[in-house]
C-alpha positions as CSV (number, residue, x, y, z in Angstrom):
1,M,-15.0,-11.8,-1.4
2,L,-13.2,-10.2,-4.3
3,N,-14.3,-10.6,-7.9
4,I,-12.8,-9.7,-11.3
5,Q,-14.9,-8.1,-14.0
6,L,-13.6,-8.3,-17.5
7,K,-16.6,-6.8,-19.5
8,G,-14.8,-3.7,-20.1
9,C,-12.1,-5.6,-21.9
10,E,-14.3,-7.6,-24.3
11,P,-14.4,-5.0,-27.1
12,F,-10.5,-5.1,-27.2
13,V,-9.6,-8.7,-26.3
14,S,-10.8,-12.0,-27.9
15,E,-11.6,-15.1,-25.9
16,S,-8.7,-17.1,-27.6
17,I,-6.2,-14.3,-26.6
18,K,-7.5,-14.2,-23.1
19,K,-7.2,-18.1,-22.7
20,K,-3.7,-17.8,-24.2
21,Y,-2.7,-15.4,-21.5
22,I,-4.3,-17.4,-18.7
23,T,-2.1,-20.3,-19.6
24,K,1.0,-18.0,-19.5
25,A,-0.2,-16.8,-16.1
26,Y,-0.5,-20.4,-14.8
27,S,3.1,-21.1,-15.9
28,A,4.2,-17.8,-14.0
29,M,2.3,-19.0,-11.0
30,D,3.9,-22.4,-11.1
31,L,7.4,-20.6,-11.1
32,L,6.4,-18.5,-8.2
33,D,5.0,-21.3,-6.2
34,S,8.0,-23.6,-6.8
35,G,10.4,-20.9,-5.4
36,K,12.8,-21.4,-8.5
37,G,12.1,-18.0,-10.2
38,A,14.2,-14.9,-9.8
39,G,14.1,-13.7,-6.1
40,G,12.7,-17.1,-4.9
41,N,14.4,-16.5,-1.7
42,M,12.1,-13.6,-0.8
43,L,8.7,-15.6,-0.8
44,G,8.0,-15.3,3.0
45,W,5.0,-13.0,2.3
46,H,3.5,-16.0,0.1
47,H,2.1,-17.8,3.2
48,L,2.5,-15.2,5.8
49,P,-1.3,-14.9,6.5
50,S,-1.3,-18.5,7.7
51,E,1.8,-18.2,9.9
52,I,0.9,-15.4,12.4
53,P,1.5,-16.9,15.8
54,S,-0.8,-16.1,18.7
55,S,2.1,-14.9,20.7
56,F,2.0,-11.8,18.3
57,Y,-1.5,-10.7,19.4
58,D,-0.5,-11.1,23.1
59,K,2.5,-8.8,22.7
60,C,0.4,-6.3,20.8
61,E,-2.0,-6.2,23.8
62,T,0.8,-5.9,26.3
63,I,2.2,-2.8,24.7
64,K,-1.3,-1.3,24.0
65,K,-2.2,-1.5,27.7
66,R,1.1,0.0,28.7
67,W,0.8,3.0,26.4
68,E,-2.9,3.4,27.3
69,A,-1.8,3.5,31.0
70,K,0.6,6.3,30.1
71,G,-2.2,8.3,28.3
72,I,-0.5,8.1,25.0
73,N,-2.6,10.1,22.4
74,S,-0.1,10.4,19.5
75,I,1.9,7.6,17.9
76,I,4.7,8.6,15.4
77,I,5.4,6.0,12.7
78,V,8.9,6.4,11.3
79,G,9.2,4.4,7.9
80,I,9.4,4.9,4.1
81,G,7.9,3.0,1.2
82,G,6.5,-0.3,2.2
83,S,7.3,0.4,5.9
84,Y,4.4,2.9,6.1
85,L,2.3,2.9,3.0
86,G,0.3,-0.3,3.8
87,T,-0.5,1.1,7.4
88,K,-1.5,4.3,5.8
89,A,-3.7,2.6,3.2
90,A,-5.6,0.4,5.8
91,L,-5.9,3.3,8.3
92,T,-7.3,5.7,5.6
93,S,-9.8,3.0,4.2
94,L,-11.2,1.8,7.6
95,S,-11.3,5.1,9.5
96,K,-14.0,7.9,9.5
97,T,-13.1,10.5,7.0
98,F,-13.1,13.1,9.7
99,P,-12.2,11.1,12.7
100,D,-12.5,12.1,16.3
101,H,-8.9,12.0,17.5
102,R,-9.9,12.3,21.1
103,T,-11.1,8.6,21.1
104,F,-7.9,6.9,20.1
105,P,-4.2,7.7,19.5
106,R,-3.6,9.8,16.5
107,I,-1.1,8.3,14.0
108,T,1.4,10.6,12.3
109,F,4.0,9.3,9.7
110,A,7.6,10.5,9.6
111,G,10.5,9.4,7.9
112,T,9.4,10.1,4.4
113,N,11.3,13.1,3.6
114,F,14.2,15.6,4.5
115,S,11.9,18.7,4.8
116,E,13.2,21.1,7.8
117,D,9.5,22.6,7.8
118,F,8.1,19.0,8.3
119,Y,10.4,18.2,11.2
120,S,10.0,21.7,12.8
121,D,6.2,21.1,12.7
122,L,6.7,17.7,14.1
123,Y,8.7,18.9,17.0
124,D,5.8,21.3,17.8
125,L,3.3,18.2,17.7
126,M,5.5,16.1,19.9
127,T,5.9,19.0,22.4
128,L,2.1,19.3,22.7
129,K,1.1,15.7,22.7
130,N,1.7,12.6,24.9
131,V,4.0,10.6,22.3
132,A,5.1,7.1,21.6
133,V,7.0,6.0,18.6
134,I,7.1,3.0,16.2
135,V,10.3,2.7,14.1
136,I,10.0,0.5,11.0
137,S,13.1,-0.4,8.8
138,K,14.6,-3.8,8.0
139,S,18.1,-2.4,7.8
140,G,17.8,0.9,9.8
141,T,20.2,2.5,7.2
142,T,17.6,3.9,4.6
143,A,18.5,7.6,5.0
144,E,15.1,9.3,5.4
145,P,13.7,7.1,8.4
146,A,17.2,6.8,10.0
147,V,17.6,10.6,10.2
148,A,14.0,11.0,11.4
149,F,14.5,8.5,14.1
150,R,17.7,10.1,15.4
151,L,15.9,13.4,15.6
152,I,13.0,11.9,17.4
153,K,14.9,9.6,19.6
154,K,16.9,12.8,20.9
155,F,13.6,14.7,21.4
156,M,12.0,11.8,23.3
157,E,14.9,11.3,25.6
158,D,15.1,15.1,26.2
159,K,11.3,15.3,26.9
160,Y,10.7,12.1,29.0
161,G,14.2,10.8,30.0
162,K,16.2,8.0,28.7
163,A,14.4,5.2,30.8
164,E,10.9,6.5,30.0
165,A,11.7,7.0,26.3
166,R,12.5,3.4,26.2
167,E,9.1,2.5,27.3
168,R,7.6,4.6,24.5
169,I,9.8,3.3,21.6
170,V,9.0,0.1,19.7
171,T,10.9,-1.1,16.7
172,V,10.0,-3.2,13.7
173,T,13.1,-4.6,12.0
174,D,15.2,-7.7,11.1
175,K,15.4,-10.3,13.7
176,D,19.2,-10.7,13.7
177,K,21.0,-7.9,11.9
178,G,21.1,-4.4,10.8
179,A,21.6,-0.9,12.3
180,L,18.1,-0.8,13.8
181,R,18.5,-4.3,15.3
182,N,21.6,-3.2,16.8
183,I,20.1,0.0,18.3
184,T,17.2,-1.9,19.5
185,N,19.4,-4.5,21.5
186,K,21.6,-1.8,22.8
187,E,18.7,0.4,24.1
188,G,16.4,-2.5,25.2
189,Y,13.4,-1.5,23.0
190,D,10.4,-3.7,22.6
191,S,10.5,-5.0,19.0
192,F,8.7,-7.1,16.4
193,A,10.7,-9.0,13.8
194,V,10.1,-8.7,10.0
195,P,10.9,-12.1,8.4
196,S,14.2,-11.8,6.5
197,N,12.5,-13.2,3.4
198,V,9.8,-10.5,3.3
199,G,10.6,-7.4,1.4
200,G,9.3,-4.0,2.5
201,R,6.6,-3.7,-0.2
202,Y,5.3,-7.2,0.5
203,S,5.2,-6.6,4.2
204,V,1.7,-5.2,4.9
205,L,0.4,-8.3,6.4
206,S,3.3,-8.6,8.9
207,P,3.9,-6.6,12.1
208,V,5.0,-3.7,10.0
209,S,1.2,-2.7,9.6
210,L,-0.6,-5.1,11.9
211,F,1.0,-3.8,15.1
212,P,0.1,0.0,14.4
213,L,-3.5,-1.0,13.3
214,Y,-4.0,-3.1,16.5
215,L,-3.1,-0.1,18.6
216,V,-5.7,2.1,17.1
217,G,-8.4,-0.5,17.5
218,F,-8.8,-2.2,14.1
219,D,-9.6,-5.9,13.9
220,I,-6.4,-7.3,12.5
221,K,-7.6,-10.9,13.1
222,A,-10.3,-10.2,10.6
223,M,-7.9,-8.8,8.2
224,I,-5.6,-11.8,8.4
225,E,-8.7,-14.1,7.9
226,G,-9.5,-12.2,4.7
227,A,-5.9,-12.6,3.6
228,K,-6.0,-16.3,4.4
229,E,-9.1,-16.8,2.3
230,M,-7.5,-14.9,-0.5
231,E,-4.2,-16.9,-0.2
232,H,-6.5,-20.0,-0.7
233,A,-8.2,-18.6,-3.7
234,C,-5.1,-17.5,-5.3
235,S,-3.4,-20.9,-4.9
236,K,-5.7,-22.7,-7.3
237,K,-4.9,-23.5,-10.9
238,S,-8.3,-22.2,-12.1
239,S,-9.7,-19.6,-14.4
240,H,-11.6,-18.3,-11.2
241,N,-8.2,-17.5,-9.5
242,P,-8.4,-13.7,-9.3
243,A,-4.7,-13.1,-9.2
244,V,-4.3,-15.2,-12.4
245,V,-7.1,-13.6,-14.2
246,Y,-5.9,-10.1,-13.3
247,A,-2.2,-10.7,-14.1
248,A,-3.2,-12.3,-17.5
249,M,-5.4,-9.3,-18.6
250,R,-2.9,-6.8,-17.6
251,N,-0.3,-8.5,-19.9
252,V,-2.8,-9.0,-22.7
253,L,-3.3,-5.1,-22.7
254,H,0.4,-4.5,-22.4
255,G,1.0,-6.6,-25.4
256,F,-1.6,-4.6,-27.2
257,G,0.5,-1.3,-26.4
258,K,-1.2,-0.2,-23.3
259,K,1.8,0.9,-21.4
260,E,0.2,2.5,-18.4
261,E,-2.3,1.2,-15.8
262,I,-4.4,3.7,-13.9
263,L,-5.9,2.4,-10.8
264,V,-9.3,4.1,-10.2
265,N,-11.4,4.5,-7.2
266,F,-14.7,6.3,-6.6
267,N,-14.4,6.5,-2.9
268,P,-11.6,8.9,-1.5
269,K,-11.0,6.4,1.5
270,L,-9.2,4.2,-1.1
271,R,-6.7,6.8,-2.2
272,Y,-3.8,5.2,-0.1
273,I,-4.7,1.7,-1.3
274,A,-3.8,3.2,-4.6
275,E,-0.5,4.7,-3.3
276,W,0.4,1.4,-1.8
277,W,-0.5,-0.5,-5.2
278,K,1.5,2.1,-7.0
279,Q,4.7,1.3,-5.1
280,L,4.0,-2.5,-5.1
281,F,3.8,-2.7,-8.9
282,A,6.3,0.1,-9.8
283,E,9.2,-1.5,-7.7
284,S,8.3,-5.1,-8.6
285,E,7.9,-4.6,-12.5
286,G,9.8,-1.5,-13.4
287,K,13.2,-2.8,-14.2
288,D,15.2,-4.1,-17.3
289,G,13.6,-1.7,-19.6
290,K,10.2,-3.3,-18.9
291,G,7.1,-2.8,-16.8
292,I,3.5,-1.4,-16.9
293,F,3.7,2.2,-15.6
294,P,1.3,2.5,-12.5
295,A,-0.7,5.7,-11.8
296,F,-4.0,6.4,-10.0
297,V,-6.9,8.7,-10.1
298,N,-9.6,9.6,-7.6
299,Y,-13.0,9.9,-9.3
300,T,-15.3,11.8,-9.6
301,T,-12.8,14.5,-8.5
302,D,-10.1,13.7,-11.2
303,L,-12.7,13.7,-14.0
304,H,-12.6,17.5,-13.6
305,A,-8.7,17.5,-13.7
306,I,-7.2,14.9,-16.0
307,G,-10.4,13.3,-17.4
308,Q,-10.1,15.1,-20.8
309,Y,-6.6,13.4,-21.4
310,I,-7.8,9.9,-20.4
311,Q,-11.0,10.2,-22.6
312,E,-9.0,11.6,-25.7
313,G,-5.2,11.7,-25.0
314,Q,-2.6,9.1,-26.2
315,R,-4.2,5.6,-26.3
316,T,-1.5,4.0,-24.3
317,M,-3.5,3.3,-21.1
318,F,-6.0,0.9,-19.4
319,E,-7.9,1.5,-16.2
320,T,-8.6,-0.8,-13.3
321,Y,-11.4,0.4,-11.1
322,I,-12.1,-0.9,-7.5
323,E,-15.8,-1.0,-6.8
324,I,-17.4,-1.5,-3.4
325,A,-20.6,-3.5,-3.8
326,K,-22.3,-2.6,-0.4
327,P,-21.8,1.1,0.7
328,S,-21.3,1.4,4.6
329,N,-23.6,4.4,4.7
330,D,-26.4,6.1,2.7
331,V,-27.1,9.8,2.5
332,V,-30.3,10.8,0.7
333,I,-30.5,13.8,-1.5
334,P,-33.5,16.0,-0.2
335,Y,-36.4,17.5,-2.2
336,D,-36.4,21.2,-2.4
337,A,-39.7,23.0,-3.1
338,D,-38.1,25.8,-5.0
339,D,-35.8,23.6,-6.9
340,M,-33.6,26.6,-7.9
341,D,-30.6,24.5,-8.5
342,G,-32.6,22.2,-10.7
343,L,-31.7,19.0,-8.8
344,N,-35.2,17.7,-7.9
345,Y,-34.7,15.0,-10.5
346,L,-32.2,13.6,-8.0
347,A,-34.4,13.9,-4.9
348,G,-34.9,10.7,-3.0
349,K,-31.7,9.1,-4.6
350,T,-28.9,8.1,-2.3
351,M,-25.4,9.4,-2.7
352,S,-24.2,5.8,-3.3
353,E,-26.7,5.4,-6.2
354,C,-25.3,8.6,-7.7
355,N,-21.7,7.4,-7.2
356,R,-22.4,4.1,-8.8
357,L,-24.2,5.7,-11.9
358,A,-21.3,8.2,-12.3
359,M,-19.0,5.1,-12.2
360,L,-20.9,3.4,-14.8
361,G,-21.2,6.4,-17.0
362,T,-17.5,6.9,-16.7
363,I,-16.7,3.3,-17.6
364,M,-18.7,3.4,-20.7
365,A,-17.4,6.7,-21.9
366,H,-13.8,5.4,-21.4
367,I,-14.6,2.2,-23.3
368,D,-15.9,4.2,-26.2
369,G,-12.6,6.3,-25.9
370,E,-10.6,3.1,-26.4
371,V,-9.5,2.8,-22.8
372,P,-10.1,-0.8,-21.7
373,Q,-11.5,-1.5,-18.2
374,I,-10.7,-4.2,-15.5
375,G,-13.1,-4.2,-12.6
376,I,-12.1,-5.3,-9.0
377,E,-15.2,-5.7,-6.9
378,I,-15.1,-6.2,-3.1
379,D,-18.1,-6.7,-0.9
380,E,-17.7,-3.8,1.5
381,L,-15.1,-1.7,3.2
382,N,-14.0,-3.5,6.2
383,E,-10.8,-5.4,7.6
384,Y,-11.6,-8.7,6.1
385,E,-11.9,-7.3,2.6
386,I,-9.0,-5.1,3.0
387,G,-6.8,-8.0,4.0
388,A,-8.1,-9.9,1.1
389,L,-7.4,-7.1,-1.3
390,F,-3.7,-6.7,0.0
391,Y,-2.9,-10.3,-0.5
392,F,-4.5,-10.4,-4.0
393,F,-2.4,-7.5,-5.2
394,E,0.7,-9.1,-3.9
395,K,0.1,-12.5,-5.5
396,A,-1.1,-10.9,-8.8
397,C,1.9,-8.5,-8.8
398,A,4.4,-11.4,-8.4
399,I,2.7,-13.4,-11.2
400,S,2.5,-10.4,-13.6
401,S,6.2,-9.7,-12.9
402,Y,7.3,-13.2,-13.9
403,M,5.1,-12.9,-17.0
404,L,6.9,-9.7,-17.9
405,G,10.3,-11.7,-17.3
406,V,11.5,-9.6,-14.3
407,N,12.4,-10.2,-10.8
408,P,9.6,-9.0,-8.5
409,F,11.6,-8.8,-5.4
410,N,14.6,-6.7,-6.1
411,Q,14.8,-2.9,-6.7
412,P,18.3,-2.1,-8.1
413,G,17.1,1.3,-9.4
414,V,16.3,2.4,-5.8
415,E,19.7,1.3,-4.7
416,A,21.2,3.4,-7.4
417,Y,19.8,6.6,-6.0
418,K,20.7,5.6,-2.4
419,K,24.3,5.2,-3.5
420,N,24.5,8.6,-5.0
421,M,22.7,10.2,-2.0
422,F,25.1,8.5,0.5
423,A,28.0,9.7,-1.6
424,L,26.9,13.4,-1.7
425,F,25.9,13.2,2.0
426,G,29.6,12.2,2.8
427,R,29.0,8.8,4.2
428,P,32.3,6.9,4.8
429,G,33.3,4.5,2.1
430,Y,31.5,6.5,-0.7
431,E,34.4,8.9,-1.4
432,D,35.2,7.9,-4.9
433,I,31.6,8.1,-6.0
434,A,31.3,11.4,-4.3
435,E,34.3,12.9,-6.4
436,S,32.7,11.6,-9.5
437,L,29.3,13.1,-8.7
438,K,30.6,16.4,-7.6
439,A,32.6,16.8,-11.0
440,R,29.2,16.5,-12.8
441,L,27.5,19.2,-10.6
């Protein structure tokens, strides 16, 4: 199970300051758990792992068997932000680095951009493959996925016919309202509901990600069990509560002038965990002129890219690294009799040993460079641990946001750009805004 390591903060943070902020984190957790804080009507994620009904798994299995019978070999997931990042994070973390796509449906993500090159290439893919589609949006009006679905829906109906396309399209949306719900009801698509009190970036442990992951063979029950265990661990008013400890230390360091947090991994499979984390914290904390700026790096690769800046640039950052205690595999570095590359001193060591030593060396160098280090250790890379990691970050993010004095569950800045985009696109009802914007162009 997940552990927080704070040794890399000891040179910068006294025990008394740490305890003071732990107390503040308890107060923020009390506010969160009471439902009386800002955005308290959006806490459906809070106990979501404990509330997945058995009927959900039955429905997943029914659709999976139907698509297997049709020989589906490519699944297009249409969604943006939290509607796809959690799935992408889990898929990348749990899959082989170079998967054999002949053995299970390949997942492709769409609805994240307006690039004509992307959609031209997607048409080529859908022409060649036997395709099914999952459309994920609570409202159905977010422009990027809505446009993508219109394009893909037309393509599917032209290729397979309207009745067959209906068998190949599943939606994940609000239970009762919204454009996508209306389309779903009219067309008769199979559908999963996103609880109305669960926002997109907190939806990873809902059908938004669980359904696609089930289709390609991952153990989502183990993922939910890991999340349930973490839900229990993060509910305790204890200095061993990992969400409390992490939220407290982030805010200690922020108070010391550390305005940016860099999430670090030493395993490239965790890259999209970092992408998901970045959205979670940026949209939750970045408002009202406040927030800790989230970024991420992939070591050791990025040590040869921005490592110099992290070591000796502006001292406004701290790092949070994710460590996997037990590697899934081991590859041994061989002995070479000629030793022309001078690497025989590594002969017999495993790649995981080298990776861990590289991690330790980097951590110590960055501490010496006045970059505090928070460690998050998970036992291994599997569904149980990933489920726990998802829930931990969600709970810690909500606590940390309340400590900063912001609403973790709204995103007014996102709505601002959407309003401008709709106006410039010519959406009805936005004419006055469009005229104002065009005058500025």
